[in-house]
C-alpha positions in Angstrom: 8.5 5.5 0.8 10.5 2.9 -1.1 10.4 -0.8 -0.4 9.1 -4.3 -0.7 5.3 -4.4 -1.5 5.2 -0.6 -1.6 3.5 1.1 -4.6 0.2 -0.8 -4.4 1.7 -4.2 -3.3 4.3 -4.1 -6.1 7.3 -6.4 -5.7 9.5 -3.3 -5.3 7.8 0.1 -5.4 7.5 3.6 -4.1 4.8 5.9 -2.7 4.6 9.6 -2.5 2.4 11.2 0.2 1.0 14.8 0.6 -0.7 16.1 3.7 -4.1 17.9 3.1 -4.3 18.9 6.8 -1.9 18.4 9.7 -3.2 14.8 10.1 -4.9 13.8 6.8 -2.7 12.7 3.9 -3.2 11.1 0.4 -0.7 8.9 -1.2 -0.1 7.3 -4.6 2.5 4.9 -5.8 3.7 2.5 -8.3 6.4 -0.2 -8.8 7.3 -3.3 -10.6 4.0 -4.2 -12.3 1.7 -2.6 -9.8 0.2 0.6 -8.5 -2.0 1.9 -5.6 -3.3 4.8 -3.6 -4.4 5.5 -0.1 -6.0 8.0 2.3 -3.9 8.3 5.5 -4.9 9.5 9.0 -1.7 10.3 11.0 -1.7 9.7 14.7 0.4 12.9 15.3 0.2 16.3 13.4 3.2 15.5 11.2 3.8 13.5 8.0 6.6 11.7 9.9 4.2 9.9 12.2 2.5 6.5 12.0 -0.9 6.3 10.4 -4.1 4.3 9.7 -4.8 4.0 6.0 -7.5 3.0 3.6 -5.5 1.5 0.7 -6.2 0.4 -2.9 -3.7 -2.0 -4.4 -3.6 -3.1 -8.0 -1.1 -6.0 -8.4 -0.1 -6.4 -12.0 -1.0 -4.8 -15.3 -2.4 -6.3 -18.5 -1.6 -10.0 -18.8 0.5 -9.8 -15.6 -2.6 -8.5 -13.6 -3.0 -10.9 -10.6 -5.6 -9.1 -8.4 -6.7 -5.8 -6.9 -7.9 -5.2 -3.4 -9.0 -2.6 -0.9 -8.3 -2.6 2.8 -7.3 -0.9 6.0 -3.7 -0.9 7.2 -1.7 0.4 10.1 1.6 1.9 9.0 4.5 2.4 11.5 7.1 5.1 10.9 10.2 5.1 13.0 11.9 8.4 14.0 14.5 8.1 11.3 13.8 6.1 8.2 12.1 2.6 8.7 8.5 2.1 7.8 6.3 -1.0 7.7 2.5 -1.6 7.4 0.1 -4.4 8.0 -3.6 -4.8 7.6 -6.4 -6.7 5.9 -8.0 -6.3 2.5 -10.8 -7.6 0.5 -10.1 -8.8 -3.1 -12.1 -7.0 -5.8 -11.1 -8.8 -8.9 -9.0 -11.8 -10.0 -6.7 -11.4 -13.0 -5.2 -13.6 -15.8 -1.9 -14.0 -13.9 -3.5 -16.0 -11.2 -4.1 -19.7 -11.9 -7.7 -20.5 -12.7 -7.9 -23.0 -9.9 -6.6 -20.4 -7.3 -9.3 -19.9 -4.7 -9.2 -16.3 -3.7 -9.8 -15.9 0.0 -12.4 -13.3 1.2 -9.8 -11.5 3.3 -6.1 -11.1 2.6 -3.1 -9.9 4.5 -1.7 -6.6 3.3 1.9 -5.7 4.4 5.0 -3.9 3.3 8.5 -3.0 4.5 10.5 0.0 3.4 12.3 3.3 4.0 11.0 6.8 4.0 12.4 10.3 3.7 10.9 13.8 3.9 11.5 16.1 0.9 
């Protein structure tokens, strides 16, 4: 998957997924100053299907680190190439890239848009 907020909530990133069983997959990704990982439960016995995921997103690295969070998302996959996901996450840590007066909410929206292909 390649797209906006893919790869752990990166501005632009990519994820790679492998199926462990016909419905259970693991994914890891990275992008422009971010990385992430997830455990995916597919609704159909194929990697091309939509899934529910437990995601970890790390947004930023070093001095550009803004935050990291963990949450659950639903990812939609079309029959051809389009993918998007939406869910809720809980922030774990605030980084130096966020202003000191930024009040981190207890729950945050997680979302992404992109394209996928099967190798």
